[in-house]
C-alpha positions as CSV (number, residue, x, y, z in Angstrom):
1,X,27.6,-33.8,-28.5
2,X,27.6,-31.8,-25.3
3,X,31.1,-30.9,-26.0
4,X,30.0,-29.3,-29.0
5,X,27.5,-27.9,-27.8
6,X,29.5,-25.9,-25.2
7,X,32.4,-25.3,-27.9
8,X,29.1,-23.3,-29.9
9,X,27.8,-21.3,-26.7
10,X,31.6,-20.5,-26.0
11,X,31.9,-18.8,-29.9
12,X,28.4,-17.1,-29.2
13,X,29.7,-15.8,-26.2
14,X,33.2,-14.6,-27.7
15,X,31.0,-12.8,-31.0
16,X,28.8,-11.4,-28.6
17,X,31.6,-9.9,-26.3
18,X,32.9,-8.2,-29.2
19,X,30.0,-6.8,-31.0
20,X,29.3,-5.1,-27.3
21,X,33.2,-4.0,-27.1
22,X,32.4,-2.2,-30.6
23,X,29.0,-1.0,-30.1
24,X,30.9,0.4,-26.7
25,X,33.4,2.0,-28.4
26,X,31.0,4.4,-30.2
27,X,29.2,5.8,-27.1
28,X,30.0,9.6,-25.8
29,X,31.0,10.6,-22.5
30,X,29.0,9.9,-19.8
31,X,26.5,7.9,-21.8
32,X,29.2,5.0,-21.9
33,X,29.7,4.6,-18.4
34,X,26.1,3.7,-17.8
35,X,26.3,1.7,-20.8
36,X,28.9,-0.2,-19.6
37,X,26.9,-1.4,-16.9
38,X,23.8,-1.8,-18.7
39,X,25.8,-4.0,-21.6
40,X,27.6,-5.8,-18.0
41,X,23.7,-6.7,-17.0
42,X,23.3,-8.0,-20.5
43,X,26.1,-10.0,-21.2
44,X,24.9,-12.1,-17.9
45,X,21.5,-12.4,-19.3
46,X,22.5,-13.7,-22.6
47,X,25.2,-15.9,-20.8
48,X,22.1,-17.4,-18.8
49,X,20.2,-17.6,-21.8
50,X,22.8,-19.5,-23.4
51,X,22.8,-22.1,-20.7
52,X,19.0,-22.8,-20.3
53,X,18.0,-26.3,-21.7
54,X,14.7,-26.9,-22.3
55,X,11.7,-25.7,-19.7
56,X,12.6,-23.7,-16.3
57,X,10.0,-26.0,-14.6
58,X,9.2,-29.7,-14.1
59,X,5.6,-29.5,-14.1
60,X,5.5,-32.9,-12.0
61,X,7.8,-30.9,-8.9
62,X,5.0,-28.3,-8.7
63,X,3.1,-28.2,-5.4
64,X,0.4,-25.8,-4.1
65,X,1.9,-23.4,-1.8
66,X,1.8,-24.3,2.1
67,X,-1.4,-22.7,3.7
68,X,0.5,-19.8,5.9
69,X,2.4,-18.9,2.7
70,X,-0.4,-16.9,1.7
71,X,-2.0,-15.2,4.0
72,X,-5.7,-14.0,3.5
73,X,-5.9,-9.9,3.8
74,X,-8.9,-10.2,6.5
75,X,-5.8,-11.8,8.8
76,X,-3.3,-9.0,8.3
77,X,-5.9,-6.4,8.5
78,X,-7.2,-7.9,12.2
79,X,-4.2,-6.8,13.8
80,X,-5.2,-3.3,13.4
81,X,-2.6,-0.6,13.2
82,X,-0.3,0.6,15.8
83,X,-0.6,4.4,17.0
84,X,2.9,5.4,15.6
85,X,2.0,4.5,12.4
86,X,4.0,7.6,11.3
87,X,7.3,5.4,11.9
88,X,6.7,3.0,10.1
89,X,5.6,5.2,6.5
90,X,8.6,7.0,7.4
91,X,10.4,3.5,6.5
92,X,8.2,3.2,3.0
93,X,9.6,4.3,-0.3
94,X,6.6,4.3,-3.1
95,X,8.1,2.8,-6.6
96,X,6.1,3.1,-9.8
97,X,6.9,1.1,-12.9
98,X,6.8,3.5,-15.7
99,X,8.8,2.4,-18.4
100,X,5.3,2.4,-20.9
101,X,4.2,4.2,-23.6
102,X,1.2,4.9,-24.3
103,X,1.2,3.2,-27.9
104,X,-1.6,0.4,-26.7
105,X,-4.4,2.9,-26.3
106,X,-3.1,5.4,-29.8
107,X,-1.0,7.8,-27.5
108,X,2.4,9.1,-27.8
109,X,4.6,9.6,-24.8
110,X,4.7,7.7,-21.4
111,X,1.3,5.8,-21.0
112,X,1.6,8.0,-17.2
113,X,0.7,11.1,-18.9
114,X,-2.8,9.7,-20.1
115,X,-5.8,11.6,-18.3
116,X,-7.7,8.9,-16.7
117,X,-10.3,10.8,-14.2
118,X,-11.3,14.7,-14.2
119,X,-7.9,15.4,-16.3
120,X,-5.5,14.1,-14.0
121,X,-2.9,11.7,-15.4
122,X,-1.9,8.2,-13.9
123,X,1.5,10.1,-12.6
124,X,-1.2,13.0,-11.4
125,X,-3.0,10.2,-9.1
126,X,0.2,8.5,-7.8
127,X,1.5,12.3,-6.7
128,X,-1.9,13.3,-5.2
129,X,-2.0,9.4,-2.7
130,X,1.3,9.9,-1.2
131,X,0.8,13.3,-0.8
132,X,-2.3,12.9,1.2
133,X,-0.3,10.3,3.2
134,X,2.6,12.4,3.8
135,X,0.1,15.4,5.2
136,X,-2.4,12.8,7.0
137,X,0.3,11.5,9.0
138,X,3.1,14.3,8.4
139,X,5.2,11.3,7.3
140,X,7.9,11.7,4.9
141,X,7.2,9.0,2.2
142,X,9.4,9.8,-1.0
143,X,8.3,8.8,-4.8
144,X,10.6,6.8,-7.0
145,X,9.9,6.5,-11.1
146,X,11.7,3.8,-12.7
147,X,11.6,5.1,-16.4
148,X,12.6,3.3,-19.5
149,X,14.9,5.4,-22.4
150,X,11.3,5.5,-23.8
151,X,9.7,7.9,-20.9
152,X,12.3,9.7,-19.3
153,X,12.9,12.8,-21.0
154,X,8.7,13.8,-21.2
155,X,8.2,12.1,-17.5
156,X,11.1,14.6,-16.0
157,X,9.7,18.1,-18.2
158,X,6.4,17.4,-16.1
159,X,7.7,16.5,-12.8
160,X,8.5,20.3,-12.7
161,X,4.9,20.6,-12.1
162,X,4.8,19.0,-8.6
163,X,7.8,21.0,-7.2
164,X,5.5,22.8,-4.3
165,X,3.7,19.6,-3.8
166,X,4.4,17.2,-0.3
167,X,6.3,14.8,-2.5
168,X,9.8,14.1,-2.4
169,X,10.1,12.8,-6.2
170,X,13.2,10.7,-7.5
171,X,13.5,8.9,-10.9
172,X,16.1,6.5,-12.3
173,X,16.3,4.5,-15.5
174,X,16.1,1.4,-16.5
175,X,18.3,-0.4,-18.6
176,X,18.8,-0.3,-22.3
177,X,19.8,-3.6,-24.0
178,X,20.2,-4.7,-27.5
179,X,17.5,-6.7,-29.6
180,X,19.4,-9.2,-31.1
181,X,18.6,-11.3,-34.9
182,X,16.9,-14.6,-33.9
183,X,19.3,-16.2,-36.7
184,X,22.9,-15.2,-35.7
185,X,22.1,-14.0,-32.1
186,X,24.3,-10.7,-32.1
187,X,22.9,-7.4,-31.6
188,X,21.0,-5.2,-34.7
189,X,22.5,-2.1,-33.3
190,X,25.5,-1.2,-35.6
191,X,26.1,2.1,-33.0
192,X,25.0,3.7,-30.0
193,X,22.7,5.9,-31.7
194,X,18.8,5.7,-30.6
195,X,17.7,7.8,-33.6
196,X,17.5,6.9,-37.6
197,X,18.1,3.2,-38.5
198,X,18.7,2.7,-34.9
199,X,15.1,3.2,-33.3
200,X,14.0,0.1,-32.6
201,X,17.3,-1.6,-32.2
202,X,16.8,-1.2,-28.3
203,X,14.4,-2.4,-25.7
204,X,14.3,-1.8,-21.8
205,X,14.4,-5.6,-20.6
206,X,11.5,-5.8,-18.4
207,X,10.9,-4.8,-15.0
208,X,12.8,-7.6,-13.2
209,X,15.5,-4.8,-14.5
210,X,14.6,-3.2,-11.5
211,X,16.9,-5.0,-9.1
212,X,20.0,-4.2,-10.9
213,X,19.0,-0.6,-12.6
214,X,18.2,0.5,-9.1
215,X,21.1,-0.5,-7.4
216,X,23.4,0.9,-10.3
217,X,22.0,4.1,-10.2
218,X,22.9,4.7,-6.6
219,X,19.4,5.5,-5.1
220,X,19.3,2.5,-3.6
221,X,22.3,3.2,-1.3
222,X,21.2,6.9,-0.7
223,X,17.4,5.6,0.4
224,X,19.2,2.9,2.9
225,X,21.2,6.1,4.0
226,X,17.7,8.0,4.8
227,X,16.5,4.8,7.3
228,X,14.3,3.5,4.4
229,X,13.5,0.0,4.6
230,X,10.9,-0.9,2.2
231,X,9.8,-0.6,-1.6
232,X,6.2,-0.6,-2.1
233,X,6.4,-1.5,-6.3
234,X,3.5,-1.8,-8.3
235,X,2.9,-1.0,-12.5
236,X,1.5,3.2,-12.8
237,X,-1.6,1.6,-14.1
238,X,-2.9,0.2,-11.8
239,X,-5.4,2.2,-10.1
240,X,-5.8,-0.1,-7.3
241,X,-2.3,0.1,-6.0
242,X,-2.2,2.2,-3.2
243,X,-0.3,1.9,-0.1
244,X,-2.0,0.2,2.4
245,X,-1.2,0.7,6.2
246,X,-2.0,-3.1,7.1
247,X,0.4,-5.0,4.9
248,X,3.2,-2.2,6.0
249,X,2.5,-2.7,9.2
250,X,2.7,-6.3,9.0
251,X,5.9,-6.1,7.4
252,X,8.0,-3.8,9.9
253,X,6.3,-5.3,12.9
254,X,7.8,-9.1,12.2
255,X,10.5,-10.0,14.8
256,X,14.2,-9.9,13.7
257,X,15.1,-13.0,12.8
258,X,12.1,-14.0,10.9
259,X,12.2,-10.4,8.7
260,X,10.2,-11.0,5.8
261,X,11.9,-9.4,2.9
262,X,9.3,-10.1,-0.3
263,X,5.6,-9.7,0.4
264,X,3.5,-10.6,-3.3
265,X,-0.2,-9.1,-3.5
266,X,-2.1,-11.7,-5.1
267,X,-6.0,-11.8,-5.7
268,X,-8.7,-14.4,-6.9
269,X,-8.5,-15.5,-10.5
270,X,-11.5,-15.5,-12.5
271,X,-11.7,-16.2,-16.2
272,X,-10.6,-13.0,-17.1
273,X,-7.3,-13.5,-15.8
274,X,-6.4,-17.3,-16.9
275,X,-3.3,-16.2,-17.9
276,X,-1.6,-14.2,-15.3
277,X,1.1,-15.8,-13.1
278,X,0.2,-17.8,-10.1
279,X,2.5,-19.0,-6.9
280,X,3.6,-22.2,-6.8
281,X,5.7,-24.4,-4.3
282,X,9.0,-25.5,-6.1
283,X,12.0,-27.2,-4.4
284,X,11.1,-25.8,-1.0
285,X,10.7,-22.3,-2.4
286,X,7.5,-20.0,-3.2
287,X,7.4,-19.1,-7.1
288,X,5.7,-17.5,-9.7
289,X,5.3,-19.4,-12.0
290,X,4.1,-17.4,-15.7
291,X,2.2,-19.1,-18.6
292,X,5.2,-18.7,-21.2
293,X,7.1,-21.4,-18.1
294,X,4.6,-23.6,-18.8
295,X,4.7,-26.5,-20.9
296,X,2.4,-26.5,-23.9
297,X,0.3,-30.1,-22.7
298,X,-0.3,-28.0,-19.0
299,X,-1.4,-24.8,-20.6
300,X,-5.0,-25.7,-20.2
301,X,-4.5,-27.0,-16.7
302,X,-2.6,-23.5,-15.5
303,X,-5.4,-21.7,-16.8
304,X,-7.7,-23.7,-14.7
305,X,-9.1,-21.9,-11.8
306,X,-9.6,-24.8,-9.7
307,X,-5.9,-25.9,-9.6
308,X,-4.3,-22.2,-9.5
309,X,-6.7,-20.2,-7.9
310,X,-4.9,-16.7,-7.1
311,X,-2.4,-14.9,-9.6
312,X,0.2,-12.2,-9.4
313,X,-1.2,-8.5,-9.1
314,X,2.5,-7.1,-9.3
315,X,1.8,-4.7,-6.3
316,X,5.2,-5.8,-4.4
317,X,6.9,-5.3,-1.1
318,X,10.4,-5.6,-1.1
319,X,13.5,-5.4,1.8
320,X,15.5,-2.6,0.5
321,X,18.6,-4.2,2.3
322,X,17.9,-7.7,0.6
323,X,18.1,-6.2,-2.7
324,X,21.4,-4.8,-1.8
325,X,22.6,-7.9,-0.3
326,X,21.0,-10.4,-3.5
327,X,22.7,-7.5,-6.1
328,X,26.4,-7.3,-4.0
329,X,26.4,-11.3,-4.0
330,X,25.7,-11.8,-7.6
331,X,22.2,-13.9,-6.5
332,X,19.3,-12.2,-8.1
333,X,17.6,-15.4,-9.9
334,X,15.0,-14.5,-12.3
335,X,13.8,-16.9,-14.9
336,X,14.5,-15.5,-18.8
337,X,11.5,-14.1,-20.6
338,X,12.4,-14.9,-24.7
339,X,10.1,-12.1,-26.4
340,X,10.0,-12.6,-30.1
341,X,9.6,-9.3,-32.2
342,X,9.3,-8.0,-35.9
343,X,11.2,-5.1,-36.5
344,X,9.2,-2.9,-39.4
345,X,11.8,-4.2,-42.2
346,X,10.3,-7.6,-41.3
347,X,13.9,-8.4,-39.6
348,X,13.0,-11.2,-36.5
349,X,14.8,-10.7,-33.5
350,X,14.1,-11.8,-29.8
351,X,14.7,-9.5,-26.9
352,X,15.6,-11.0,-23.5
353,X,13.2,-10.0,-20.0
354,X,13.0,-10.8,-17.0
355,X,9.7,-10.3,-14.6
356,X,9.9,-8.3,-10.8
357,X,7.9,-10.5,-9.0
358,X,10.1,-13.8,-10.4
359,X,12.6,-12.9,-7.9
360,X,10.5,-13.7,-4.9
361,X,12.5,-17.2,-4.8
362,X,15.5,-15.5,-4.0
363,X,14.4,-13.5,-0.9
364,X,13.7,-14.9,3.0
365,X,10.6,-15.7,4.5
366,X,8.5,-14.5,0.8
367,X,5.5,-14.4,1.4
368,X,1.8,-13.8,-0.7
369,X,-1.5,-11.7,1.0
370,X,-4.6,-12.6,-0.6
371,X,-5.6,-9.5,-1.1
372,X,-9.2,-7.7,-2.6
373,X,-10.1,-7.7,-5.8
374,X,-9.7,-3.8,-5.6
375,X,-6.4,-3.5,-5.1
376,X,-5.7,-4.7,-9.3
377,X,-7.5,-2.2,-11.2
378,X,-5.1,-1.6,-14.3
379,X,-6.0,0.4,-17.6
380,X,-4.7,-1.3,-20.0
381,X,-7.5,-0.3,-22.2
382,X,-10.2,1.9,-23.1
383,X,-13.0,-0.4,-21.4
384,X,-10.8,-0.3,-18.7
385,X,-10.9,3.4,-18.6
386,X,-14.4,3.8,-19.3
387,X,-15.0,1.7,-16.0
388,X,-12.5,4.5,-14.7
389,X,-14.4,7.3,-15.8
390,X,-17.7,6.4,-14.9
391,X,-19.7,6.8,-11.7
392,X,-19.0,3.7,-10.9
393,X,-15.8,4.9,-8.9
394,X,-15.4,8.0,-6.8
395,X,-12.2,9.4,-6.8
396,X,-10.5,11.1,-3.5
397,X,-7.5,12.3,-2.7
398,X,-6.3,10.7,-6.1
399,X,-7.6,7.1,-4.7
400,X,-10.1,5.4,-6.5
401,X,-13.0,3.8,-4.4
402,X,-16.1,1.8,-5.9
403,X,-19.3,3.8,-5.5
404,X,-21.6,2.9,-2.2
405,X,-24.7,3.0,-4.6
406,X,-23.3,-0.6,-6.4
407,X,-25.1,-3.4,-4.9
408,X,-22.7,-5.9,-5.6
409,X,-18.6,-5.4,-5.7
410,X,-17.6,-6.8,-8.8
411,X,-16.9,-4.7,-11.3
412,X,-18.6,-4.9,-14.9
413,X,-17.1,-7.1,-17.9
414,X,-16.6,-4.4,-20.9
415,X,-15.4,-4.8,-24.3
416,X,-15.4,-1.7,-26.5
417,X,-14.5,-2.0,-30.1
418,X,-12.0,-1.6,-32.3
419,X,-13.3,1.8,-32.9
420,X,-12.6,3.1,-29.6
421,X,-9.3,1.7,-29.1
422,X,-7.4,4.9,-29.5
423,X,-7.9,7.5,-26.6
424,X,-8.9,10.5,-28.8
425,X,-11.5,8.4,-31.0
426,X,-12.7,6.7,-28.1
427,X,-13.5,10.3,-26.4
428,X,-15.3,12.0,-29.4
429,X,-17.8,9.0,-29.3
430,X,-19.1,9.8,-25.6
431,X,-20.7,12.9,-25.0
432,X,-20.7,11.9,-21.6
433,X,-19.7,8.4,-19.7
434,X,-22.9,7.2,-19.5
435,X,-24.1,6.1,-16.3
436,X,-22.9,2.5,-15.3
437,X,-24.1,1.3,-11.4
438,X,-25.9,-1.2,-12.4
439,X,-24.3,-2.7,-15.4
440,X,-23.2,-6.1,-15.5
441,X,-22.3,-6.4,-19.1
442,X,-21.6,-4.5,-22.0
443,X,-20.3,-5.4,-25.5
444,X,-20.0,-2.1,-28.0
445,X,-18.9,-3.2,-31.9
446,X,-18.9,-0.8,-35.2
447,X,-19.8,2.5,-35.7
448,X,-21.4,3.9,-32.4
449,X,-21.7,7.0,-30.2
450,X,-23.0,7.7,-27.2
451,X,-25.6,10.9,-26.3
452,X,-25.5,12.5,-22.6
453,X,-26.5,11.0,-19.9
454,X,-27.4,8.0,-20.9
455,X,-27.7,5.0,-18.4
456,X,-26.7,1.2,-19.4
457,X,-28.1,-1.7,-16.7
458,X,-27.8,-5.4,-16.5
459,X,-26.5,-6.7,-20.4
460,X,-26.4,-4.3,-23.0
461,X,-25.2,-5.4,-26.4
462,X,-24.9,-2.8,-29.0
463,X,-23.4,-3.8,-32.6
464,X,-23.4,-1.5,-35.5
465,X,-23.0,-3.5,-39.1
466,X,-20.2,-2.6,-41.4
467,X,-21.1,0.7,-43.0
468,X,-24.0,1.2,-40.7
469,X,-24.0,3.7,-37.5
470,X,-25.6,3.9,-34.0
471,X,-26.1,6.8,-32.5
472,X,-27.7,6.0,-28.6
473,X,-30.2,9.1,-27.8
474,X,-29.3,11.5,-24.9
475,X,-31.1,10.4,-21.9
476,X,-31.8,7.1,-22.9
477,X,-31.6,3.9,-20.7
478,X,-30.7,0.8,-22.0
479,X,-31.7,-2.4,-19.5
480,X,-30.8,-5.7,-20.7
481,X,-31.0,-4.7,-24.3
482,X,-29.6,-5.7,-28.0
483,X,-29.2,-2.6,-29.9
484,X,-28.0,-3.6,-33.8
485,X,-29.1,-1.9,-37.3
486,X,-28.6,1.8,-38.1
487,X,-29.7,4.3,-35.7
488,X,-29.0,8.1,-36.8
489,X,-30.0,10.9,-35.3
490,X,-29.8,13.9,-37.1
491,X,-29.6,17.7,-35.8
492,X,-32.4,19.8,-37.1
């Protein structure tokens, strides 16, 4: 049986090899070289995909991480900062994952170009934060954007507006991998074109691709040559992921033999985060465990807040020289995420992906730092957008901080219904963003609009039934209220 499986695997690999070669034959000019490197990475991933048998973790071997491997942020902060923090900053590069589109929020183009606060986009805020650091400490922290083929062109056009800012901006592109037919396990693409019938046959293979594509771009080498030592990587839509000087200082002040090559910022789980990846001890190494790797019988246990208390924010601090070493040794080992999709024509395909945090087990002296929740402020939906646009936060030098006027540091739970999903529609439903300083919970469902200067406090639930509409009048104060039925305000 094993011999038969091996023969099947070899046949699949050689068929894949032939198909990829055929595709490369249709590539032209400089793009052919890029595609060749991309396909080398895809071949390795496909080879590993065929080798994998069963779940990637054995549940009984999972242990809680040792106490010292996840440090509380307060302990890191207690060390204080040296006088020459600019020297540490000059060793740092900020990398933002910028491969995603704004489609889930009803927007065309890169997600990073959506306005989130006072007409500032995610990208504007990022540039402002780093420029502020560079000016304040007379430092030279560059910004690197990892784009995908979906976002590269639009992002590059917009970068011209930052020419006179005190931030050097570099970009590199994620790989472009072929989606494969779920049945035949062969590429759906017929040639290297990206338009027409080929529009949806390619995909960027998850943020775990950062290591190979950063290395292949030549930018990694260039930054090392400029004296850079660490990257701070985060999702561009996480508005809490700003450069933290205490974590940076902890990294650069380690003794040489004990240099920490990888820090993952984790934070305490709440009921809203039960699906987030967590850190475990496995085979003597710190390892990221994602829900996709958990055997079905143990999913509830994985979601429990009592056993797995923390989750990965995807704010990561990683040594550049360690990435170079692991890439050169071909030793970067990340679990494969098999992501099933259905194309518009109904064809079932799979895309093979990896996650950046999964490489933690490959790095020396890796650790987690349990950071305050404020460092995890992702904007994935218009419900999140409402929070960051409101008076719960103040904006200074590109950074959002919770208003001192809010009595407790937790963010309210906001759930806007399907009428608010798209940004344009959401914006038309608020004449101005309500006062939410004393809000605990907001649920809005159906055709609802808000007038100017509305105040929401405690728990507010507004439900317009199908065919009804509710207009919340200007200047209203809703405190611990349920509003349902029909409420129309007509201009006269």
